[in-house]
C-alpha positions as CSV (number, residue, x, y, z in Angstrom):
1,M,15.9,-10.1,-3.7
2,S,15.1,-12.4,-0.8
3,V,12.5,-9.9,0.4
4,I,10.3,-11.0,-2.5
5,E,9.9,-14.4,-1.0
6,T,10.0,-13.4,2.7
7,R,7.5,-10.5,2.7
8,T,4.3,-11.3,4.5
9,S,1.3,-9.2,5.5
10,V,1.7,-7.8,9.0
11,R,-1.4,-6.7,10.8
12,T,-0.2,-6.2,14.4
13,Y,2.4,-3.6,15.4
14,T,4.3,-2.4,18.4
15,D,4.1,1.2,19.7
16,E,7.6,2.0,18.3
17,P,7.6,4.8,15.8
18,V,8.9,4.6,12.3
19,G,11.7,7.1,11.6
20,E,11.6,9.8,9.0
21,E,14.5,8.3,7.1
22,E,12.8,5.0,6.9
23,V,9.6,6.6,5.6
24,R,11.7,8.5,3.0
25,R,13.3,5.3,1.9
26,I,9.9,3.6,1.6
27,L,8.5,6.5,-0.5
28,N,11.6,6.5,-2.7
29,A,11.0,2.8,-3.5
30,G,7.5,3.8,-4.6
31,F,8.8,6.6,-6.8
32,S,11.2,4.1,-8.4
33,A,8.3,1.9,-9.6
34,P,7.7,1.4,-13.4
35,S,4.9,3.5,-14.9
36,A,3.0,3.1,-18.2
37,K,4.5,5.6,-20.7
38,N,6.4,7.0,-17.6
39,I,3.4,9.2,-16.8
40,R,3.8,8.5,-13.1
41,P,0.2,9.6,-12.1
42,Y,0.6,8.6,-8.5
43,E,1.0,10.7,-5.4
44,F,1.2,9.7,-1.7
45,I,-0.3,10.9,1.5
46,V,1.6,9.9,4.7
47,V,-0.9,9.6,7.5
48,T,0.6,9.7,11.0
49,D,-2.3,11.5,12.9
50,R,-3.7,8.8,15.3
51,K,-7.3,10.1,15.0
52,R,-7.1,10.0,11.2
53,L,-5.6,6.5,11.2
54,E,-8.5,5.4,13.5
55,R,-11.1,6.9,11.2
56,L,-9.5,5.1,8.2
57,A,-9.5,1.8,10.2
58,D,-13.2,2.2,11.2
59,T,-14.2,2.6,7.6
60,G,-13.5,-0.9,6.4
61,D,-13.3,-4.3,8.1
62,T,-10.2,-5.2,6.2
63,A,-8.3,-2.1,7.5
64,A,-8.6,-2.6,11.2
65,M,-4.7,-2.9,11.4
66,L,-4.5,0.8,10.7
67,K,-5.6,1.5,14.3
68,N,-2.3,0.3,15.7
69,A,0.0,1.0,12.7
70,A,2.7,3.7,13.2
71,L,1.5,5.3,9.9
72,A,-0.2,4.6,6.7
73,I,0.7,5.6,3.2
74,A,-2.2,6.3,0.9
75,V,-1.4,5.7,-2.8
76,I,-3.6,7.9,-4.9
77,G,-3.8,8.3,-8.7
78,D,-4.3,11.5,-10.7
79,T,-7.1,10.8,-13.3
80,G,-6.1,14.0,-15.1
81,K,-2.6,12.6,-15.8
82,Q,-3.8,9.0,-16.5
83,P,-7.5,8.8,-17.5
84,A,-7.2,5.0,-18.3
85,A,-8.4,3.4,-15.1
86,E,-6.6,0.1,-15.8
87,L,-3.3,1.8,-16.2
88,L,-3.8,4.1,-13.2
89,I,-4.5,1.1,-11.0
90,A,-1.5,-0.9,-12.5
91,D,0.9,2.0,-11.9
92,C,-0.4,2.4,-8.3
93,A,-0.1,-1.3,-7.7
94,A,3.5,-1.3,-8.9
95,V,4.2,1.6,-6.5
96,T,2.5,-0.3,-3.6
97,E,4.4,-3.5,-4.2
98,N,7.7,-1.6,-4.4
99,M,7.0,0.1,-1.0
100,L,6.0,-3.2,0.6
101,L,9.3,-4.8,-0.5
102,R,11.2,-1.8,0.9
103,I,9.2,-2.1,4.2
104,E,10.3,-5.8,4.4
105,E,13.9,-4.9,3.6
106,L,13.9,-2.3,6.4
107,G,12.8,-5.0,8.9
108,L,9.4,-3.3,9.3
109,G,5.9,-4.8,8.8
110,G,3.4,-3.7,6.2
111,C,0.0,-4.6,4.9
112,W,-1.7,-3.7,1.6
113,C,-5.3,-2.5,1.9
114,G,-6.9,-2.3,-1.5
115,I,-9.7,0.3,-2.1
116,L,-12.5,-0.7,-4.5
117,R,-14.1,2.1,-6.3
118,D,-17.6,0.6,-5.9
119,G,-16.9,-0.5,-2.3
120,S,-18.4,1.0,0.8
121,W,-15.0,2.1,2.1
122,Y,-14.2,4.3,-1.0
123,P,-16.3,7.4,-0.2
124,R,-15.1,7.4,3.5
125,V,-11.4,7.1,2.5
126,R,-11.9,10.0,0.1
127,E,-13.5,12.1,2.9
128,V,-10.9,11.2,5.5
129,L,-8.0,12.0,3.1
130,G,-9.7,15.2,1.7
131,L,-9.2,14.1,-1.9
132,P,-10.1,16.4,-4.8
133,A,-12.4,14.9,-7.5
134,H,-9.5,14.0,-9.9
135,M,-7.5,12.0,-7.3
136,E,-8.4,8.3,-6.9
137,P,-7.5,6.4,-3.8
138,V,-6.1,3.0,-4.9
139,S,-4.4,1.6,-1.8
140,L,-3.5,2.2,1.8
141,I,-0.3,0.6,3.2
142,A,-0.2,0.1,7.0
143,V,3.4,0.4,8.3
144,G,4.9,-0.3,11.6
145,H,7.2,-2.5,13.6
146,A,5.8,-6.0,13.6
147,R,4.6,-7.3,16.9
148,R,5.2,-10.7,15.4
149,K,6.1,-11.9,11.9
150,R,4.6,-14.9,10.2
151,R,6.9,-17.4,8.5
152,P,6.9,-17.0,4.8
153,K,5.3,-19.9,2.9
154,D,6.5,-21.5,-0.4
155,R,3.8,-20.1,-2.7
156,F,5.0,-21.7,-5.9
157,E,2.0,-23.3,-7.6
158,E,3.0,-25.6,-10.4
159,E,-0.6,-26.1,-11.6
160,K,-0.8,-22.4,-12.4
161,L,2.2,-22.5,-14.7
162,H,1.7,-22.7,-18.5
163,Y,4.1,-22.4,-21.4
164,D,3.3,-21.0,-24.8
165,V,-0.5,-21.6,-24.5
166,Y,-3.0,-22.2,-21.8
């Protein structure tokens, strides 16, 4: 459970590849996430093609790290299986967090790139990933061997803690 407190966002990576078994373990962590009514509306696209990673990186200023990541995992949600947008996003967020924790556990680095439906990055991500109309891109996770790791911070904020009522 220490990975919960030691995980940090990693935005710079070495050239070392990530092994297939490591990728499978990361994906399995995603598949193990909770889901509203166990609908499990999520699917994944593992992006390893360098040109595609560069195209994804060029589409949004918060995704520049994809240029030097070993791979990216796109978390996409099926609106046909889960039409409630809030639940689709919640399920995909749980999947994303599980994968980030596994990435940390494996000694790799990862970074969560959120995709806003009304953002300028959204249509470009859809295009680069070749998504059909019923599939929503929710997040991209950059994955690689960290060039350097930041020290985790104590993030406990007493002033944000309430009991029984606000």
